[in-house]
C-alpha positions in Angstrom: 4.4 -3.2 19.4 1.9 -2.3 16.7 2.5 -1.8 12.9 -0.6 -1.8 10.6 1.2 -1.1 7.3 3.6 -3.8 6.1 4.5 -5.3 2.7 5.9 -8.6 1.6 7.3 -9.9 -1.7 3.8 -10.6 -2.8 3.7 -6.9 -3.7 6.7 -4.7 -3.6 8.4 -5.8 -0.4 11.7 -7.6 -0.1 10.7 -10.2 2.6 8.6 -13.3 2.2 5.6 -13.3 4.7 7.6 -15.8 6.9 10.7 -13.6 6.9 8.6 -10.6 7.8 7.0 -12.4 10.7 10.3 -13.7 12.0 11.7 -10.1 12.0 8.6 -8.9 13.7 9.0 -11.5 16.5 12.7 -10.6 16.8 12.0 -6.9 17.5 9.1 -7.6 19.8 6.1 -6.7 17.7 2.8 -7.9 19.0 0.2 -6.9 16.4 0.9 -6.4 12.7 -1.1 -6.1 9.5 0.0 -7.5 6.1 -1.1 -4.8 3.6 0.3 -5.9 0.3 -0.7 -3.8 -2.8 -3.7 -5.3 -4.6 -3.2 -8.8 -3.2 -3.9 -10.9 -0.2 -1.7 -13.8 -1.2 0.7 -13.3 1.7 -1.8 -13.2 4.5 -2.3 -17.0 5.2 1.4 -17.7 5.0 2.0 -15.0 7.6 -0.7 -16.3 9.9 0.7 -19.8 9.7 4.3 -18.5 10.4 3.2 -16.4 13.3 1.3 -19.1 15.2 0.6 -17.7 18.7 3.7 -15.5 18.8 2.0 -12.4 17.5 -1.3 -11.3 15.9 -1.6 -11.0 12.1 -4.4 -8.8 11.0 -5.6 -9.8 7.5 -5.4 -6.6 5.4 -4.8 -5.2 1.9 -3.8 -1.9 0.3 -5.7 -1.2 -2.9 -4.0 1.2 -5.3 -6.7 3.4 -6.8 -6.8 6.4 -9.1 -9.0 9.4 -8.4 -9.8 11.8 -11.2 -10.5 15.3 -9.8 -12.9 17.9 -11.3 -10.1 19.2 -13.6 -9.5 15.7 -15.0 -6.2 15.3 -13.2 -5.5 11.8 -11.9 -4.2 11.2 -8.4 -2.9 8.0 -6.8 -5.0 7.2 -3.8 -4.4 4.1 -1.7 -7.1 2.5 0.4 -6.2 0.2 3.2 -8.6 -2.5 4.4 -8.4 -4.2 7.8 -9.9 -7.4 9.2 -11.0 -8.4 5.7 -12.6 -11.8 4.8 -10.0 -13.1 2.4 -12.6 -15.3 0.8 -14.9 -12.4 -0.2 -16.0 -12.7 -3.8 -16.5 -8.9 -4.1 -13.0 -8.2 -2.9 -11.6 -10.9 -5.0 -13.2 -9.4 -8.2 -11.6 -6.0 -7.5 -8.2 -7.5 -6.8 -8.4 -9.5 -10.1 -9.1 -6.3 -12.0 -6.1 -4.7 -10.2 -3.8 -7.6 -11.1 -4.7 -7.4 -14.8 -4.2 -3.6 -14.7 -0.9 -3.9 -12.9 0.4 -6.3 -15.5 -0.7 -4.1 -18.4 0.9 -1.0 -16.7 4.3 -2.8 -16.3 4.2 -3.8 -19.9 3.4 -0.2 -21.0 6.2 1.1 -18.8 8.8 -1.3 -20.3 7.8 -0.2 -23.8 8.4 3.5 -23.0 11.7 2.8 -21.2 12.9 0.8 -24.2 11.8 3.6 -26.5 13.9 6.0 -24.5 17.0 4.0 -25.3 17.3 1.8 -22.2 17.2 -1.8 -23.1 15.2 -3.8 -20.5 12.9 -6.8 -20.8 10.0 -8.2 -18.8 12.4 -10.9 -17.7 14.8 -8.3 -16.4 12.1 -6.7 -14.3 10.9 -10.1 -13.0 14.5 -11.0 -12.0 14.5 -7.9 -9.8 11.2 -9.1 -8.2 12.3 -12.6 -7.6 9.3 -14.7 -6.6 7.1 -11.7 -5.9 4.7 -9.7 -8.0 6.3 -7.1 -10.3 5.9 -3.5 -9.3 7.5 0.0 -9.9 10.3 -0.7 -7.4 11.4 -3.7 -9.6 11.1 -1.7 -12.8 13.2 1.0 -11.3 15.9 -1.5 -10.2 15.9 -3.0 -13.7 16.5 0.5 -15.2 19.4 1.0 -12.8 20.9 -2.3 -13.7 20.6 -1.5 -17.4 22.4 1.8 -16.9 19.4 4.0 -17.4 19.8 5.8 -14.0 22.4 6.0 -11.3 20.1 4.8 -8.6 16.5 3.9 -7.9 15.5 7.4 -6.9 16.8 8.8 -10.2 14.9 6.0 -12.1 11.7 7.0 -10.4 12.2 10.7 -11.3 13.1 10.0 -14.9 10.4 7.4 -15.7 7.7 7.2 -13.2 6.5 10.7 -12.1 3.5 12.0 -14.0 5.5 14.9 -15.5 8.0 12.5 -17.2 7.7 12.1 -21.0 8.1 8.4 -20.4 5.4 8.1 -17.8 2.8 5.4 -18.5 -0.7 6.1 -17.0 -2.1 3.2 -15.0 -5.7 2.1 -15.2 -7.2 1.3 -11.8 -10.3 1.1 -9.8 -11.7 4.3 -8.2 -11.3 4.9 -4.5 -15.0 4.3 -3.9 -14.8 0.9 -5.6 -12.1 -0.1 -3.1 -14.0 1.2 -0.2 -17.1 -0.7 -1.2 -15.1 -4.0 -1.8 -13.5 -3.7 1.6 -16.8 -3.1 3.3 -18.4 -6.0 1.4 -15.5 -8.2 2.8 -16.4 -7.2 6.3 -13.4 -5.0 6.5 -12.6 -1.5 7.8 -11.4 0.9 5.0 -8.9 3.6 5.8 -7.2 6.0 3.4 -3.5 5.4 3.4 -0.9 8.2 3.9 -3.2 11.0 2.7 -0.5 13.7 2.7 -1.2 17.3 2.1 -2.3 17.7 -1.6 -5.3 20.0 -2.0 -7.7 17.3 -3.3 -7.3 15.0 -0.3 -9.6 16.6 2.4 -12.6 17.0 0.0 -12.0 13.4 -1.2 -11.9 12.1 2.4 -15.2 13.9 3.1 -16.9 12.4 0.1 -15.6 8.9 0.7 -16.6 9.1 4.4 -20.2 9.7 3.3 -20.0 6.5 1.3 -18.3 4.1 3.7 -14.7 5.2 4.4 -14.1 4.7 8.1 -10.5 5.6 8.8 -7.5 7.8 8.1 -3.9 6.7 8.3 -2.7 9.6 10.4 0.4 7.8 11.8 2.8 7.4 8.8 6.4 8.3 8.1 5.5 10.9 5.5 3.4 12.8 7.9 5.2 15.3 10.1 3.9 16.3 13.5 1.8 19.1 12.1 0.1 16.9 9.5 -0.4 14.1 12.1 -2.2 16.5 14.4 -4.3 17.8 11.5 -5.6 14.4 10.7 -6.1 13.5 14.3 -8.3 16.6 14.7 -10.1 15.9 11.5 -10.9 12.3 12.5 -12.1 13.4 15.9 -14.4 16.1 14.4 -15.9 13.8 11.8 -16.1 10.6 14.0 -13.6 8.7 12.0 -11.0 6.2 13.1 -7.3 6.6 12.7 -4.8 3.9 11.7 -1.0 3.9 11.3 2.1 2.1 10.4 5.6 2.3 9.0 4.8 1.3 5.4 7.8 -1.0 5.7 8.9 -2.9 2.6 11.7 -4.8 4.3 15.4 -4.0 4.0 16.2 -2.6 0.5 19.7 -2.0 -0.7 21.3 0.4 1.9 18.0 1.0 3.7 17.2 -0.9 6.9 13.8 -2.2 7.9 11.4 0.5 9.1 9.1 -1.9 10.9 8.0 -0.6 14.2 9.5 2.9 13.7 6.1 4.6 13.8 4.7 4.8 17.3 1.0 3.7 17.0 -0.9 4.1 20.3 -2.5 0.9 21.6 -5.9 2.7 21.6 -5.8 2.8 17.8 -6.0 -1.0 17.6 -8.5 -1.3 20.4 -10.9 1.2 18.7 -10.3 -0.6 15.3 -11.3 -3.9 16.9 -14.4 -2.4 18.4 -15.4 -1.0 15.0 -14.8 -4.4 13.5 -17.2 -6.1 16.1 -19.9 -3.6 15.1 -19.4 -4.0 11.4 
């Protein structure tokens, strides 16, 4: 009944906000969050489409880059819940992200073309349709151009950091995202933290500067990792969040919405924290 991590075509999902809402109603969801990457453009449309049929939590997922002590860059995503979509501070950060995303896609296309695969910005946009262009659309354009057999292979050949064709992305730092979400009256939570060595120290540092939650319930977390983050959150008085990270149906894959069991207490505690913010 609860899914706090969903994407629309305003970032890298396949559904419009209205289509996402209709599916959520169809399968019996009661509380969902629209967490598009670096944009809040789909929130109002989803709220309008939902009416009184289910609750739409205004949210966002900000893609940040964390540079560790050795100078290695790590992708770190920060979720923000119950945000004021009119916040100037949040709007400024998202504007920076939009410009960085456009530059990154341009750089990626140049490197793909240099590798011998002929694609254009128009080809990538055609894969995105009306939505914002992202890595998923770039991967699909590469497949269509014959540069890879499928999207998974395209990612491995062109988008992992070890690839000779990888284009580094400029982005805000995790703390910038946390501060912007707090300034917008929202609750920041680190998304799908996983098990890389830099994660736990980073969570500790960000928690001292305003990070409130950890996305413990997520499809990339096995039971052991879920329990680890639940214990960590409990020890350090942090909230937990969770969701399917659904991007809608894509090629042979079906929608994952609602496939991660998020306990009702998670949302209740989140709302209490919101009222105290």
